[in-house]
C-alpha positions in Angstrom: 26.1 -30.4 -16.0 26.9 -29.8 -19.7 28.8 -26.6 -20.4 27.2 -24.1 -22.7 28.6 -21.2 -24.6 28.1 -17.8 -23.0 24.9 -16.3 -24.4 23.7 -13.0 -22.9 21.0 -11.5 -25.1 20.2 -7.8 -25.3 17.3 -8.0 -22.8 19.7 -9.3 -20.1 22.9 -7.6 -21.2 21.4 -4.1 -21.0 20.1 -4.7 -17.5 23.4 -6.3 -16.4 25.5 -3.4 -17.7 23.2 -1.0 -15.8 23.5 -3.0 -12.7 27.3 -3.2 -13.0 27.5 0.6 -13.0 25.5 0.9 -9.8 26.9 0.8 -6.3 26.2 -2.0 -4.0 24.1 -1.5 -0.9 23.8 2.2 -0.1 22.8 4.0 3.1 21.9 7.5 1.9 18.2 6.8 1.2 16.0 7.8 4.0 14.1 4.9 5.5 10.3 4.8 5.6 8.7 5.1 9.0 6.3 2.3 8.4 6.9 -0.8 6.2 4.0 -3.3 6.5 3.5 -6.6 4.6 -0.1 -7.6 4.3 -0.2 -11.4 3.9 -3.8 -12.5 3.6 -4.4 -16.2 4.3 -7.0 -16.9 1.7 -7.7 -18.1 -1.9 -5.7 -21.3 -1.3 -2.5 -19.2 -1.4 0.7 -20.2 0.4 0.0 -18.2 3.5 -3.2 -20.1 4.0 -1.5 -23.5 3.8 1.8 -22.8 5.5 2.7 -24.8 8.5 4.3 -23.3 11.6 7.9 -23.8 10.4 7.2 -22.5 6.9 5.5 -19.4 8.4 8.3 -18.8 10.8 10.8 -18.9 7.9 8.7 -16.5 5.9 8.3 -14.0 8.7 12.0 -14.2 9.6 12.9 -13.5 5.9 10.4 -10.5 5.9 12.1 -9.0 8.9 15.5 -9.5 7.4 14.4 -7.7 4.3 13.5 -4.7 6.5 9.8 -5.2 7.1 8.5 -3.9 10.4 4.8 -4.8 10.4 2.9 -8.0 9.7 -0.8 -7.9 8.9 -3.5 -10.5 7.8 -7.2 -10.6 7.6 -9.8 -13.3 8.3 -11.6 -14.0 5.1 -15.0 -15.3 6.1 -15.9 -16.7 2.7 -16.8 -20.4 3.1 -16.6 -19.9 6.9 -19.4 -20.4 9.4 -19.8 -18.3 12.5 -17.0 -19.3 14.9 -19.3 -19.0 17.9 -21.3 -22.0 16.6 -18.6 -23.8 14.7 -17.1 -27.2 15.3 -13.4 -27.8 16.1 -12.6 -29.4 12.7 -14.6 -27.0 10.5 -12.7 -25.0 7.9 -13.4 -21.6 9.6 -12.0 -22.8 12.9 -8.9 -24.3 11.3 -8.3 -21.2 9.2 -8.7 -18.9 12.2 -6.3 -21.0 14.3 -3.7 -20.8 11.5 -4.0 -17.0 11.4 -3.6 -16.8 15.1 -0.5 -18.9 14.8 0.8 -16.4 12.2 0.3 -13.5 14.6 1.9 -15.3 17.5 5.0 -15.9 15.4 5.1 -12.3 14.2 5.0 -11.1 17.8 7.7 -13.5 18.8 10.0 -12.0 16.1 9.3 -8.5 17.2 7.2 -7.4 14.3 4.3 -5.1 15.0 0.9 -6.5 13.9 -2.2 -5.2 12.3 -5.5 -6.8 11.4 -7.2 -5.9 8.1 -10.9 -5.4 8.3 -13.6 -5.3 5.6 -16.3 -4.1 8.1 -19.5 -5.6 6.7 -18.1 -8.8 5.3 -19.4 -11.7 7.3 -19.9 -15.5 7.7 -22.0 -17.3 5.2 -24.5 -18.5 7.8 -25.0 -14.8 9.0 -25.7 -13.6 5.5 -29.5 -13.9 5.8 -31.8 -12.7 3.1 -33.2 -9.9 5.2 -29.7 -8.7 6.2 -28.2 -8.8 2.7 -26.3 -5.7 1.5 -27.4 -4.0 -1.7 -24.9 -4.2 -4.5 -23.7 -1.1 -6.3 -20.8 0.8 -7.7 -17.6 -0.8 -6.4 -19.7 -2.9 -4.0 -19.6 -6.6 -4.6 -19.2 -9.8 -2.6 -21.6 -12.6 -1.6 -21.3 -12.2 2.1 -22.0 -8.5 2.8 -24.7 -7.5 5.2 -26.3 -4.1 5.8 -24.9 -2.3 8.8 -28.0 0.0 8.8 -30.1 -2.9 10.1 -29.6 -2.9 13.9 -29.4 -6.7 14.2 -26.9 -7.1 11.4 -24.8 -4.3 12.8 -24.7 -6.0 16.2 -23.7 -9.3 14.5 -20.8 -7.4 12.9 -19.7 -6.0 16.3 -20.0 -9.3 18.0 -17.9 -11.0 15.3 -15.0 -8.6 15.9 -15.4 -8.8 19.6 -14.9 -12.6 19.3 -11.8 -12.2 17.0 -10.2 -9.5 19.2 -10.8 -11.5 22.4 -9.3 -14.7 20.8 -6.1 -12.8 19.8 -5.8 -11.2 23.2 -6.2 -14.6 24.9 -3.4 -15.9 22.8 -1.1 -13.1 24.0 -1.1 -11.3 20.7 -1.2 -7.5 21.1 -2.6 -5.9 18.0 -1.0 -2.5 17.3 -3.4 -1.4 14.6 -6.5 -2.1 12.6 -6.6 -1.2 8.9 -10.1 -0.7 7.5 -11.1 -0.9 3.8 -14.3 0.4 2.4 -14.3 -1.6 -0.8 -13.0 -5.0 -2.0 -14.7 -6.5 -0.1 -17.3 -4.2 1.4 -20.2 -1.8 1.0 -23.9 -1.5 0.9 -25.8 0.6 -1.7 -29.2 0.7 0.1 -30.8 4.1 0.8 -30.0 4.0 4.5 -26.3 3.3 3.9 -26.0 6.0 1.2 -23.4 7.4 0.9 -21.6 4.2 1.8 -18.3 6.0 2.7 -20.1 7.8 5.6 -21.7 4.6 6.8 -18.3 3.0 6.5 -16.4 5.5 8.7 -19.1 5.4 11.4 -18.9 1.6 11.4 -15.1 1.9 11.6 -15.4 4.0 14.7 -17.7 1.4 16.4 -15.4 -1.6 15.6 -12.4 0.4 16.7 -14.0 1.1 20.0 -14.6 -2.7 20.5 -10.9 -3.3 19.7 -9.7 -0.8 22.2 -11.4 -2.8 25.0 -8.7 -5.5 24.4 -5.9 -3.4 23.1 -6.0 0.1 24.7 -3.1 1.5 22.5 -4.6 0.3 19.3 -4.3 2.6 16.3 -6.9 3.1 13.7 -5.8 3.2 10.0 -7.8 3.3 6.8 -7.1 2.1 3.3 -8.1 4.4 0.4 -8.3 1.4 -2.0 -10.8 2.4 -4.8 -11.8 5.6 -3.0 -12.8 8.7 -5.0 -11.4 12.2 -4.0 -14.8 13.3 -2.9 -15.0 10.3 -0.5 -11.7 11.3 1.1 -13.2 14.8 1.6 -16.3 13.4 3.2 -14.4 11.1 5.6 -12.0 13.9 6.5 -14.9 16.2 7.3 -16.7 13.6 9.4 -13.6 12.5 11.4 -12.6 16.1 12.1 -16.1 16.9 13.4 -17.0 13.7 15.2 -13.9 11.8 16.0 -10.9 14.1 15.8 -7.5 12.3 15.8 -9.1 8.9 15.4 -7.3 8.0 12.1 -3.6 7.6 12.5 -2.6 6.8 8.9 -4.4 6.7 5.6 -2.8 4.3 3.1 -3.8 5.8 -0.2 -4.8 3.9 -3.4 -2.3 3.5 -6.2 -4.3 2.4 -9.3 -3.1 -0.4 -11.5 -0.5 1.0 -13.9 0.2 4.0 -11.7 3.2 4.7 -9.5 1.7 7.1 -7.0 -1.5 8.1 -5.3 -3.6 11.2 -5.9 -3.3 14.2 -3.6 -6.5 14.1 -1.5 -7.6 15.7 1.7 -7.1 13.7 4.9 -8.4 14.2 8.5 -6.3 16.6 10.5 -3.2 15.0 11.9 -3.6 11.9 9.7 -0.3 10.6 8.3 0.0 10.0 4.6 0.9 6.5 3.3 0.2 4.3 0.4 -1.2 0.8 -0.4 1.4 -0.9 -2.7 0.3 -3.9 -4.8 3.4 -6.1 -5.3 1.6 -9.0 -7.0 1.8 -8.0 -10.6 4.6 -7.0 -13.0 2.9 -4.5 -15.4 -0.8 -3.9 -15.9 -0.5 -4.6 -19.6 1.0 -8.1 -19.0 -0.9 -11.3 -18.1 1.2 -11.6 -15.0 -0.8 -11.3 -11.8 -1.1 -13.2 -8.5 1.4 -15.9 -9.6 -0.8 -17.3 -12.3 2.2 -18.0 -14.4 5.0 -18.3 -12.0 7.0 -15.8 -9.8 6.7 -12.1 -10.4 9.3 -9.4 -11.0 8.3 -5.7 -10.8 11.5 -3.9 -9.9 11.1 -0.9 -12.1 7.5 -0.2 -11.2 8.2 -0.7 -7.4 11.3 1.5 -7.5 9.4 4.3 -9.3 6.6 4.0 -6.8 8.9 4.2 -3.8 10.8 7.2 -5.3 7.5 9.0 -6.0 6.2 8.4 -2.5 9.5 9.5 -0.9 9.4 12.8 -3.0 5.8 13.4 -2.0 6.5 13.1 1.7 4.7 9.8 2.1 6.9 7.5 4.2 4.4 4.7 5.2 3.4 1.7 3.1 1.3 -1.4 3.3 2.4 -3.9 0.7 -0.1 -6.4 -0.6 1.5 -9.9 -0.9 -0.3 -13.1 -1.9 2.4 -15.6 -1.2 5.8 -17.0 -2.2 5.5 -16.1 -5.9 6.2 -12.4 -5.0 9.2 -13.2 -2.9 11.6 -11.2 -5.0 9.2 -8.2 -5.0 9.1 -8.4 -1.2 12.9 -8.0 -1.1 12.8 -5.2 -3.6 10.1 -3.1 -1.9 11.5 -3.6 1.7 15.1 -3.0 0.5 14.1 0.3 -1.2 11.7 1.6 1.4 14.1 0.6 4.2 16.9 2.7 2.6 19.4 -0.1 2.5 19.6 -0.2 -1.3 19.3 2.5 -3.9 18.2 0.3 -6.9 16.1 -2.7 -7.6 19.0 -4.1 -9.7 21.3 -4.3 -6.7 18.6 -5.9 -4.6 18.0 -8.6 -7.2 21.7 -9.3 -7.3 21.8 -9.5 -3.5 18.8 -11.8 -3.6 20.6 -14.2 -5.9 23.8 -14.1 -3.8 21.7 -14.9 -0.6 19.5 -17.6 -2.0 21.5 -19.1 -4.9 24.9 -18.9 -3.3 26.5 -17.2 -6.3 29.6 -15.0 -6.4 29.4 -11.3 -7.0 29.7 -11.4 -10.8 27.2 -14.2 -11.2 24.8 -12.5 -8.8 24.8 -9.4 -10.9 24.0 -11.4 -14.0 21.3 -13.3 -12.1 19.8 -10.0 -11.0 19.6 -8.8 -14.6 18.0 -12.0 -15.7 15.4 -12.0 -12.9 14.4 -8.3 -13.4 14.1 -8.7 -17.2 10.9 -10.7 -16.5 9.0 -7.5 -15.6 7.8 -7.6 -19.2 7.3 -11.4 -19.7 5.7 -11.4 -23.1 8.6 -9.4 -24.5 11.2 -11.9 -23.3 13.0 -13.9 -26.1 12.7 -17.2 -24.3 15.3 -18.9 -26.6 17.9 -16.3 -25.5 16.8 -16.2 -21.9 16.9 -20.0 -21.7 20.5 -20.0 -23.0 21.4 -17.3 -20.5 19.8 -19.3 -17.7 21.7 -22.5 -18.6 25.0 -20.6 -18.3 23.9 -19.0 -15.0 23.1 -22.5 -13.6 26.6 -23.6 -14.4 27.8 -21.0 -11.8 25.0 -21.5 -9.2 26.1 -23.6 -6.2 22.8 -23.9 -4.3 20.7 -26.2 -6.5 19.2 -28.1 -3.7 15.8 -29.6 -4.6 14.3 -27.7 -1.7 15.5 -24.3 -3.0 12.1 -23.3 -4.4 13.3 -19.7 -4.9 15.6 -21.0 -7.6 13.4 -23.6 -9.2 10.3 -21.4 -9.5 12.3 -19.3 -12.0 13.7 -22.2 -13.9 10.2 -23.6 -14.3 8.8 -20.2 -15.2 11.3 -20.0 -18.1 10.0 -23.4 -19.4 6.4 -22.2 -19.1 7.0 -19.1 -21.1 9.0 -21.1 -23.7 5.9 -23.2 -24.2 3.8 -20.0 -24.4 6.0 -18.6 -27.0 5.6 -21.7 -29.1 1.8 -21.5 -28.8 1.9 -17.8 -29.9 4.1 -18.7 -32.9 1.4 -21.2 -34.1 -0.8 -18.5 -35.6 -4.5 -18.5 -35.4 -5.2 -22.2 -36.3 -5.8 -24.7 -33.6 -3.9 -27.7 -35.0 -3.4 -30.9 -33.1 0.2 -29.8 -32.4 -0.8 -26.4 -31.0 -3.5 -28.0 -28.8 -1.0 -30.4 -27.5 1.3 -27.4 -26.6 -1.5 -25.9 -24.5 -1.8 -29.2 -22.6 1.9 -29.0 -21.9 1.4 -25.4 -20.8 -1.2 -26.3 -18.2 0.9 -29.2 -17.0 3.9 -27.0 -16.5 1.8 -24.4 -14.7 0.5 -27.1 -12.4 4.0 -28.2 -11.7 4.8 -24.7 -10.4 1.7 -24.4 -8.3 1.7 -27.8 -6.7 5.2 -29.3 -6.8 7.1 -26.1 -6.1 4.8 -23.8 -4.2 2.4 -26.4 -2.8 -0.6 -24.1 -2.8 -4.0 -25.3 -1.6 -7.3 -25.7 -3.2 -7.4 -22.9 -5.8 -10.1 -20.3 -5.5 -10.8 -17.8 -8.3 -7.5 -16.0 -8.2 -5.7 -19.1 -9.5 -8.4 -20.0 -12.0 -7.2 -19.8 -15.6 -9.9 -17.3 -16.5 -8.9 -14.8 -13.9 -5.7 -13.9 -15.7 -5.4 -14.9 -19.3 -2.6 -15.5 -21.8 -3.3 -13.8 -25.2 -4.4 -17.1 -26.8 -6.7 -18.2 -23.9 -10.1 -17.0 -25.3 -9.5 -18.5 -28.8 -8.3 -21.8 -27.2 -11.3 -22.0 -24.8 -13.7 -21.4 -27.7 -12.0 -24.2 -29.7 -12.1 -26.5 -26.7 -15.9 -25.9 -26.2 -16.5 -26.7 -29.9 -14.5 -30.0 -29.7 -16.4 -31.0 -26.5 -19.8 -30.3 -28.2 -18.9 -32.4 -31.2 -17.8 -35.3 -29.0 -20.8 -35.2 -26.8 -23.7 -37.7 -27.2 -27.0 -36.0 -28.3 -28.6 -36.4 -24.9 -25.6 -34.7 -23.3 -25.9 -31.6 -25.5 
């Protein structure tokens, strides 16, 4: 490989110097009591398409990072009722895959939880007369109204089937985690207020689960909840089901680094739901749309705030391999093995890239500088990357943890050239966008191998600054090229 001169721009040098002044793995940080990785198998993400060996490696790595719990959910979108389904139907194959994930997690000694959106159901059960009413924070094509007795019984039967299948496989669920929103809810008069209907339905599903798993815990997620809803749930639980809720994992809004202080049922432990799939909320950098994610500063501030507030339980929301570095960071900090995200990033490089101590520190600074991707000077970061690769032994073609970052650098270099093109859509600038999409596709398919993309990976879900202008120009070009009868 051609030797390049050492170039370490300010965005890397400052982080490197800070990392160099920090101690390596420390033990003084108190470990969290509960560190759970929520790995939903949906949207065509990597968890959905992993084979058994890939999932085994992913779970083993999670445990090595310090994760104690594994959780998944069964996304019923595009799925028909399992009770009437054929062996090769998508819903059956997806459920078999999820059951395999749980089996592997148990074999590795991880505790397991199932995430539940209570009134989310199969498409063939979403009958017109059962449809849930849409409303504030309530959306989703396959929601049914639990205030309709037949629909409620269908919900309970569905979970009875899922619980019995897991138990038959030998999987012992340790907890259920219920979310009221995203997906979930019904805004009809009988269900109003939804949060009260929700917690009653939680109790009923929980009772079904305890038939198969007597020691099952009931946890709730405060994702999108308002303070008054926490108050209502706490009042209902204390009066009607005291002690039912073991832990409430509170909502941390996008851009925030801690949850609100809200009332919980008596005896309920305080935790938080930590989203690790975006860098900063002011950056177009979510769910692996544009390569792997780094969010070290945000995650460290969040963990510090939780520790100071007395919350020592987290559920981390992961969508696949693209947030692999963030999984190491959140588990390393919450587990108390490290005291900074910089040292974790350096340790990550040493482990997966095979680099020596000095090169690992420099890699850690380079990786974590991507928390603000639009601010990165890609010419300088590309030169720094070239020098790092000169000292990186593990460049196997199978080392996706390395190559995803190399290809991300190329993607953002193209993006920087697009942005430098001004407001005019010249032929050259349009050609750069074509290169951008081809490079993005390379990351998604050749490195990650994700499945059929659903909306999370659609270009409109998370946009570069030039996207709307380019899309409008593209529509104009198509209209001009169309035959009159096609217009």
